C-alpha positions in Angstrom: 72.9 203.3 109.6 74.8 200.0 110.2 77.6 199.9 107.6 80.0 202.3 106.1 83.2 202.1 104.0 86.2 203.5 105.9 89.2 205.0 104.1 92.7 204.3 105.2 92.8 207.3 107.5 89.5 206.9 109.3 90.4 204.2 111.7 94.1 204.2 112.8 95.3 200.7 112.5 98.2 201.0 114.9 95.8 201.9 117.7 93.3 199.2 116.7 95.8 196.4 116.8 97.2 197.5 120.1 94.1 198.1 122.1 91.1 196.5 120.4 89.7 200.0 119.9 87.8 198.9 116.8 85.3 197.0 119.0 85.0 199.6 121.9 85.7 203.0 120.5 86.1 203.6 116.8 82.8 202.2 115.6 80.9 204.1 118.3 82.6 207.4 117.4 81.7 206.7 113.7 78.2 205.9 114.6 78.2 202.6 112.8 78.3 198.9 113.6 80.3 197.5 110.7 83.0 198.8 108.3 82.6 197.5 104.8 86.2 198.1 103.8 88.9 198.5 106.4 92.3 199.6 105.0 95.7 199.6 106.7 97.1 203.0 106.3 100.7 201.8 105.7 102.9 198.8 106.4 103.8 198.5 110.1 107.4 197.5 110.5 107.1 196.9 114.2 104.2 194.4 114.1 104.6 190.9 112.5 102.4 190.6 109.5 100.9 187.4 110.9 99.6 189.4 113.9 98.1 192.1 111.7 96.4 189.5 109.5 95.1 187.6 112.6 93.5 190.8 113.8 91.8 191.5 110.5 90.5 187.9 110.4 89.2 188.2 114.0 87.5 191.5 113.2 85.9 190.0 110.2 84.7 186.9 112.1 83.3 189.3 114.8 81.3 191.1 112.2 83.2 194.4 112.7 84.6 194.5 109.2 83.6 192.8 105.9 86.7 193.3 103.8 90.3 194.4 104.3 92.6 196.5 102.1 96.0 198.0 102.1 97.4 201.5 101.5 100.9 202.9 100.7 102.5 199.5 100.5 105.5 198.7 98.3 105.4 195.8 95.9 107.3 193.4 98.2 105.1 194.4 101.2 102.0 193.7 99.3 103.2 190.3 98.1 104.4 189.4 101.6 100.9 190.2 103.0 99.1 188.3 100.3 101.4 185.2 100.5 101.3 185.2 104.3 97.5 185.4 104.3 97.2 182.5 101.9 99.6 180.4 104.1 97.6 181.2 107.2 94.3 180.4 105.5 92.8 183.8 106.1 91.2 186.2 103.5 93.6 188.2 101.5 93.3 192.0 101.1 91.1 193.1 98.2 92.2 196.7 97.6 95.3 198.9 97.5 95.0 202.6 98.1 98.1 204.1 96.5 99.3 207.5 95.3 98.8 207.3 91.5 98.4 210.0 88.9 99.9 211.3 85.7 102.5 213.0 87.9 103.1 210.0 90.1 103.5 206.8 88.1 106.4 205.1 89.8 104.1 202.6 91.4 103.8 201.1 87.9 107.3 199.6 88.2 106.5 197.1 91.0 103.4 197.9 93.0 100.9 197.9 90.2 102.2 194.6 88.7 102.0 193.0 92.2 98.4 194.2 92.6 97.4 192.9 89.2 99.1 189.6 89.8 97.1 189.2 93.0 93.8 190.5 91.6 93.9 193.5 94.0 91.9 196.5 93.0 93.6 199.9 92.9 92.1 202.9 94.6 94.4 205.8 93.6 94.7 208.7 96.0 95.7 212.2 95.0 94.7 211.5 91.3 94.9 215.3 90.5 98.3 215.7 92.2 97.3 218.3 94.7 95.5 220.4 92.0 98.4 220.5 89.5 96.5 218.3 87.1 93.3 220.4 87.5 95.2 223.3 85.8 95.3 225.4 89.0 98.9 226.5 88.6 101.1 228.2 86.0 104.8 227.6 85.8 106.6 230.4 87.5 103.3 231.9 88.7 102.0 232.7 92.2 99.5 230.2 93.6 96.1 231.5 94.7 95.5 231.9 98.4 92.9 229.0 98.5 95.2 226.4 97.0 97.5 223.8 98.6 100.6 225.3 97.1 99.9 228.4 99.1 99.1 226.5 102.2 101.0 227.1 105.5 101.2 223.3 106.0 104.7 222.0 105.6 103.5 218.8 103.8 101.5 220.7 101.2 104.4 223.1 100.6 106.9 220.2 100.2 104.7 218.2 97.9 103.9 221.2 95.7 107.5 222.2 95.5 108.4 218.7 94.4 105.8 218.7 91.6 106.8 222.2 90.5 110.5 221.3 90.2 110.0 218.7 87.4 110.1 219.7 83.7 108.4 216.4 83.0 105.5 217.4 85.2 104.9 220.7 83.5 105.1 219.0 80.0 102.5 216.6 81.2 100.3 219.3 82.5 100.6 221.1 79.2 99.4 218.0 77.4 96.4 217.6 79.8 95.4 221.2 79.2 95.8 220.8 75.5 93.6 217.7 75.3 91.0 219.3 77.6 90.7 222.3 75.2 90.4 219.9 72.2 87.8 217.7 73.8 85.8 220.5 75.4 86.3 219.1 78.8 88.4 220.2 81.9 92.0 219.3 82.8 90.7 217.5 85.9 88.4 215.3 83.8 91.2 214.5 81.3 93.5 213.4 84.2 90.9 211.4 85.9 89.8 209.7 82.7 93.4 208.6 81.9 93.8 207.2 85.4 90.4 205.4 85.5 91.4 203.5 82.4 94.7 202.3 83.8 95.0 198.5 84.4 93.7 197.4 87.7 92.2 200.8 88.7 88.8 200.4 90.4 88.1 204.0 91.2 90.2 207.1 91.8 89.7 208.8 95.1 89.3 212.5 94.6 88.5 215.3 97.1 86.4 218.3 96.3 86.3 221.6 98.3 83.2 223.0 96.5 80.1 221.5 94.8 81.4 222.9 91.5 84.6 220.9 91.9 82.6 217.8 92.7 80.4 218.1 89.7 83.3 218.8 87.5 85.2 215.7 88.7 82.0 213.5 88.3 81.9 214.6 84.7 84.7 212.2 84.0 82.1 209.4 83.8 81.1 210.7 80.4 84.7 211.0 79.0 86.7 208.4 77.3 90.0 209.5 75.9 90.9 208.3 72.4 94.1 206.3 71.6 96.0 209.4 70.4 95.3 211.4 73.5 96.1 208.5 75.8 99.4 207.9 74.0 100.4 211.6 74.2 99.7 211.5 78.0 101.6 208.2 78.4 104.7 209.6 76.6 104.7 213.0 78.4 104.2 211.5 81.9 106.5 208.4 81.6 108.3 208.1 84.9 112.1 208.6 84.7 114.6 206.1 86.0 118.2 205.1 85.6 119.1 202.1 83.7 118.6 199.5 86.4 116.4 198.0 87.7 113.5 200.1 86.2 115.0 201.8 83.2 115.6 200.4 79.7 118.2 197.8 80.8 116.1 196.5 83.7 112.9 196.5 81.8 114.5 194.6 78.9 116.0 192.1 81.4 112.6 191.3 82.9 110.9 191.0 79.6 113.7 189.6 77.4 112.1 186.1 77.0 108.9 187.4 75.4 108.5 189.1 72.1 105.5 191.4 71.2 103.3 188.4 70.3 104.0 186.6 73.6 106.3 184.0 72.2 109.7 183.3 73.7 112.6 185.2 72.2 116.0 186.1 73.7 115.9 189.8 72.7 118.8 192.2 73.3 119.8 193.6 76.7 121.9 196.4 75.2 121.1 198.5 72.2 123.3 201.2 70.8 125.7 202.9 73.1 127.9 206.0 73.5 130.3 207.1 70.8 132.2 209.0 73.4 133.2 206.8 76.4 133.9 208.7 79.6 132.5 211.8 78.2 135.2 212.4 75.5 134.2 214.8 72.8 
């Protein structure tokens, strides 16, 4: 075997940039000669972006990698990387591996638009939200011993507790389970289908502990949600924000010059208001 796609965690970028380990060690340990897709695991605040991009270009020219991608970048970090690559005359990253699911949609505010603007394909990680969207857990219930929520790992405990603390998340899970029953599918397939149809998504990255889970997840290829189911999931899972810059005020401010048909129109920044200023009743 001479080539293989490497995920963001397979070849640690900080070590590669510092020591040239990609040439001498990492490929040898992987038993390959070339990595098809080499993804930076996260933005490195201690290394100039020009240095990182120069390394990626050198690795590409040396035949060690074919394409580069990003992971866990914010919108401004993604745009900085793309703009700097264009200014340097080196290839821009092609993918963004980002946490994205029905229970984690905040990337839609800035990160996804930045990726769409730059024609960067999205590779969502944790598309089933640690098993919550697979219907593994019941609100107020006790997680099974073989689940992440029952894991002794601090990270899994923290993430599971954060998911479980949200009323919106449980309402979303209820919708996923309902649609799965109505369509004769599984909650995991419903959640993956919704995600696969989001703008810019190339392919969700899911993990499977058993062959049954793998086959279940692959069944999403035969499922397309109708408009009613998609709208119900969109509504239940809509990320919550204050008024600015991502809530109603901020969204209206960004979109105020365009009406529904795409023509320019001033629109309103403020609609309605409180009848009881300062909380008076």
